[in-house]
C-alpha positions in Angstrom: -11.6 67.3 -2.1 -15.2 68.4 -2.2 -16.6 71.3 -0.2 -18.8 68.9 1.8 -15.7 66.7 2.7 -13.8 69.8 3.8 -16.7 70.7 6.1 -16.7 67.2 7.5 -13.0 67.5 8.3 -13.6 70.8 10.1 -16.5 69.4 12.2 -15.0 66.0 13.0 -11.3 66.0 13.9 -11.3 62.1 14.0 -12.0 62.3 10.3 -8.4 63.4 9.6 -5.3 61.2 9.5 -2.3 61.9 11.7 0.4 63.4 9.5 3.2 60.9 9.0 1.4 58.1 10.7 2.4 54.6 9.7 -0.3 53.0 7.6 -2.0 49.9 8.9 -1.2 46.8 6.9 -4.3 45.0 5.6 -3.6 41.5 4.1 -6.2 39.7 2.1 -5.6 36.0 1.7 -6.8 34.8 -1.7 -6.4 31.6 -3.8 -7.3 30.0 -7.1 -11.1 29.8 -7.6 -11.9 32.6 -5.1 -14.9 34.7 -5.5 -13.3 37.9 -6.7 -15.8 40.3 -5.0 -14.9 38.7 -1.7 -11.4 40.2 -2.0 -12.0 43.2 -4.3 -15.0 44.6 -2.3 -13.1 45.2 1.0 -9.9 46.3 -0.9 -11.8 48.9 -2.9 -13.2 50.4 0.3 -9.8 50.8 1.9 -8.2 52.0 -1.4 -10.8 54.7 -1.9 -10.0 56.6 1.3 -7.2 58.8 -0.1 -9.1 59.6 -3.3 -12.5 60.2 -1.7 -11.7 61.7 1.7 -8.7 63.7 0.7 -7.0 66.0 3.2 -4.1 64.3 5.0 -5.4 61.0 3.8 -4.2 61.9 0.3 -0.6 62.2 1.3 -0.7 59.7 4.2 -3.0 56.8 3.3 -4.2 55.1 6.4 -3.9 51.6 5.0 -1.3 49.5 3.1 -3.0 46.8 1.1 -1.5 43.5 0.2 -3.2 40.7 -1.7 -1.5 37.3 -1.0 -1.9 33.7 -1.8 -0.2 30.6 -0.5 2.4 30.4 -3.3 2.2 33.9 -4.7 2.2 34.8 -8.4 -0.9 34.8 -10.5 -4.2 33.3 -9.3 -7.4 32.9 -11.2 -10.8 33.7 -9.7 -14.0 31.8 -10.4 -15.0 34.4 -13.0 -11.8 33.7 -14.9 -10.1 37.0 -14.0 -6.5 36.6 -12.9 -4.7 38.8 -10.4 -1.1 38.9 -9.1 -0.4 38.1 -5.5 2.5 38.0 -3.0 3.3 34.7 -1.4 3.0 33.9 2.3 6.8 33.6 2.4 7.2 37.1 1.0 4.9 38.5 3.7 6.9 36.8 6.4 10.1 38.4 5.0 8.6 41.9 5.3 9.0 43.7 8.6 5.5 45.1 8.6 3.1 43.9 11.3 -0.2 42.7 9.9 -2.9 44.9 11.4 -6.0 43.3 9.7 -5.9 39.8 8.2 -8.9 38.9 5.9 -9.5 35.5 4.4 -11.6 35.6 1.3 -14.1 32.9 0.3 -15.0 30.8 -2.8 -14.9 27.2 -4.0 -11.1 27.1 -3.8 -11.2 27.7 -0.1 -11.2 23.9 0.3 -7.5 23.9 -0.7 -6.7 26.3 2.2 -8.5 24.0 4.6 -6.5 21.0 3.5 -3.2 22.9 3.5 -1.1 22.2 6.6 1.3 25.0 5.8 -1.5 27.5 5.3 -3.3 26.5 8.5 0.0 26.8 10.4 0.7 30.2 8.9 -2.9 31.4 9.9 -2.4 30.2 13.5 0.9 31.9 13.8 -0.2 35.2 12.3 -3.6 35.2 14.1 -1.8 35.6 17.5 -0.3 39.0 16.5 -3.0 40.6 14.3 -5.3 43.3 15.7 -8.3 42.0 13.7 -9.0 38.6 12.1 -11.7 38.6 9.4 -13.3 36.2 6.9 -15.6 36.9 4.0 -18.2 34.2 3.2 -16.7 30.7 3.2 -13.3 32.1 4.3 -14.6 30.9 7.8 -13.8 27.3 6.7 -10.1 28.1 6.5 -10.1 29.9 9.9 -12.0 26.9 11.4 -9.6 24.4 9.9 -6.7 26.4 11.5 -8.4 26.0 14.9 -9.1 29.7 15.3 -12.8 29.6 15.7 -13.3 27.2 18.6 -16.0 28.6 20.9 -16.4 31.7 18.7 -19.6 33.0 17.2 -19.4 33.4 13.5 -21.5 33.8 10.4 -20.9 32.6 6.9 -22.9 32.4 3.6 -26.3 31.0 4.4 -25.9 28.2 1.9 -22.9 26.7 3.8 -23.9 27.5 7.4 -25.1 24.0 8.3 -22.1 22.4 6.7 -19.7 24.7 8.7 -21.5 23.9 11.9 -21.5 20.1 11.2 -17.8 20.0 10.3 -16.6 22.3 13.1 -19.0 21.7 16.0 -17.0 23.7 18.5 -17.8 27.0 16.9 -21.2 28.7 17.0 -22.4 29.5 13.5 -25.3 32.0 13.5 -27.7 31.1 10.7 -29.3 34.5 10.1 -26.8 37.3 10.6 -25.5 39.4 7.7 -22.2 40.0 9.6 -20.8 39.5 13.1 -18.2 41.3 15.2 -17.0 39.1 18.1 -14.1 40.8 19.9 -11.3 40.9 17.3 -13.0 38.5 15.0 -15.1 39.8 12.2 -17.1 37.4 9.9 -19.7 38.1 7.3 -22.0 36.3 4.8 -19.8 37.0 1.8 -20.0 38.9 -1.5 -21.5 42.4 -0.9 -21.5 41.8 2.8 -17.7 42.1 2.6 -18.2 45.8 1.8 -20.3 46.2 4.9 -17.6 44.5 7.0 -14.9 46.8 5.5 -17.0 49.9 6.3 -17.3 48.6 9.9 -13.5 48.3 10.1 -13.1 51.8 8.7 -15.7 53.2 11.2 -13.7 51.5 14.0 -10.5 53.2 12.9 -11.4 56.5 11.4 -14.9 57.2 12.8 -18.5 57.1 11.6 -18.2 60.1 9.4 -15.5 58.6 7.3 -17.5 55.3 7.0 -20.6 57.3 6.0 -18.8 59.2 3.3 -17.4 55.9 1.8 -20.8 54.3 2.1 -22.4 57.1 0.1 -19.8 56.6 -2.6 -20.4 52.9 -2.8 -24.2 53.4 -2.6 -24.7 51.0 0.3 -26.2 51.4 3.8 -23.4 52.1 6.2 -24.9 50.5 9.2 -27.0 47.5 8.2 -28.0 45.7 11.4 -25.8 42.7 12.1 -28.9 40.7 12.8 -30.4 41.6 9.4 -31.3 38.4 7.5 -29.0 37.5 4.6 -32.1 37.2 2.4 -34.6 40.0 2.6 -38.3 39.2 2.8 -38.7 40.0 -0.8 -35.7 38.0 -2.0 -36.6 35.1 0.2 -40.2 35.0 -1.1 -38.9 35.1 -4.7 -36.2 32.5 -4.2 -38.8 30.2 -2.4 -41.1 30.6 -5.3 -38.4 29.6 -7.8 -37.2 26.7 -5.7 -40.6 25.1 -5.3 -42.2 26.0 -8.7 -40.1 28.0 -11.2 -42.7 30.5 -12.2 -41.4 33.9 -13.2 -44.8 35.4 -12.8 -44.8 34.7 -9.1 -41.3 36.2 -8.7 -42.5 39.3 -10.5 -45.6 39.4 -8.3 -43.4 39.7 -5.2 -41.4 42.5 -6.8 -44.7 44.3 -7.6 -46.0 43.9 -4.0 -42.7 45.4 -2.7 -43.2 48.4 -5.0 -46.8 48.9 -4.1 -47.0 48.4 -0.3 -49.4 51.3 0.2 -51.9 49.9 -2.3 -54.8 47.6 -1.7 -53.1 44.2 -1.6 -56.1 42.0 -0.8 -56.0 38.5 -2.4 -58.4 39.6 -5.1 -56.0 42.3 -6.2 -53.1 40.0 -6.2 -55.0 37.4 -8.1 -55.9 39.9 -10.7 -52.2 40.7 -11.1 -51.5 37.0 -11.5 -54.3 36.4 -14.0 -56.3 34.0 -11.8 -59.5 33.8 -9.8 -59.0 34.8 -6.1 -59.8 31.2 -4.9 -57.5 29.5 -7.4 -54.7 32.0 -6.8 -54.9 31.6 -3.0 -54.7 27.8 -3.2 -51.9 27.9 -5.7 -49.9 30.4 -3.7 -50.0 28.3 -0.5 -49.1 25.2 -2.4 -46.1 26.9 -3.9 -44.7 28.9 -1.0 -46.2 27.3 2.1 -47.7 30.6 3.2 -50.7 32.7 2.4 -50.5 35.8 0.2 -51.5 37.9 3.3 -48.5 36.5 5.2 -46.1 37.5 2.4 -47.6 41.0 2.2 -47.3 41.5 6.0 -43.6 40.4 6.0 -42.8 42.8 3.1 -44.5 45.6 5.0 -42.6 44.8 8.2 -39.3 44.8 6.3 -40.1 48.2 4.8 -41.1 49.6 8.2 -37.9 48.2 9.8 -35.8 50.0 7.2 -37.6 53.3 7.9 -37.3 52.8 11.7 -33.6 52.2 11.4 -32.7 55.0 8.9 -35.2 57.8 9.6 -36.7 59.8 12.5 -40.2 59.7 11.0 -43.0 59.2 13.6 -44.2 55.6 13.9 -47.7 56.6 12.8 -46.3 58.0 9.5 -44.1 54.9 9.0 -47.2 52.7 9.4 -48.9 54.6 6.6 -45.8 54.6 4.4 -45.3 50.8 4.8 -48.9 50.1 4.0 -50.2 49.1 7.4 -52.5 52.2 7.6 -52.9 52.2 11.3 -50.1 52.2 13.9 -51.9 49.6 16.0 -52.0 47.2 13.0 -48.3 47.6 12.5 -47.6 47.1 16.2 -49.5 43.8 16.1 -47.5 42.6 13.1 -44.2 43.5 14.8 -45.1 41.5 17.9 -46.3 38.6 15.8 -43.2 38.3 13.7 -40.4 40.0 15.7 -41.6 39.7 19.3 -41.2 43.4 20.0 -43.0 46.6 19.1 -41.8 49.2 16.5 -40.5 51.6 19.1 -38.5 48.9 20.8 -37.1 47.8 17.5 -36.0 51.4 16.7 -34.4 51.8 20.1 -32.5 48.5 19.7 -31.3 49.4 16.2 -30.0 52.7 17.4 -28.1 51.1 20.3 -26.6 48.6 17.9 -25.4 51.2 15.4 -22.0 52.9 16.0 -22.5 56.3 17.6 -21.0 59.4 16.0 
């Protein structure tokens, strides 16, 4: 155990496990044609605790991890990688109470939706678990089992409309990265499954344990639940490719994001793109539906939001770092696009983050 981790144990008693405590059983429901990261991401977070945090966790791991599938045995993921699983019947034969039940996502989730035995098993188990979770399109299986009626959920942005249309009694949020609604945790899928797992660890072991794990996995420990699934930069790039597959425009957005403090007038952007300013401005609007200035402002707001959430820098300095120059200019941009000012945004994000 590192010297830094020893210090964290000393400062924060909640960071240590109770000696001899019974580990919480975490079951991940998988299937053929799952997205492997949906299952592996959360499992890696839980499995890393004894190794990374040490102390009493090394001898008394806080979690017991089980990967299961409807029939058990070997299943094959979309990527072609095969893994071994226990069957639902084997889980029922074990005396362990399931603490956290996670349903993974992937193309093969349709088989879970259509399986009467699986839906019946989910309904029966859901009444006794402390936490019910889904990763990405795993929400479809929970919905098919009748477990999401009247509940607020998120799923992968590409399937949000389909989920809402097929299961109108649930409330599918179209923007959130993840959502915690009482004992129900849902997320957008893939890497967001790691964020969800960190949230579960924070709930059980405290924010310092979650932070130590987040540092190891090189992710942000408390990304806002309302954070869009597609960042401003990624959304601009994907929009450009969807409407006119031009790699130059995608690279331009990446260049803008890396040079927010620079002069980003249309003339400068046109020069990067190899066009006259007038031709570039027209082509950009025709391709993306927005002006270049609109895209630059959104990217600067996104950068400012990140700094407001994760630092204590004065708002005036953040305005300079994000490329707004003046604080008042940034404030106008926030009110225009977010409906609140920078200080209000900072206050909200701090209230939403788990408190240490």
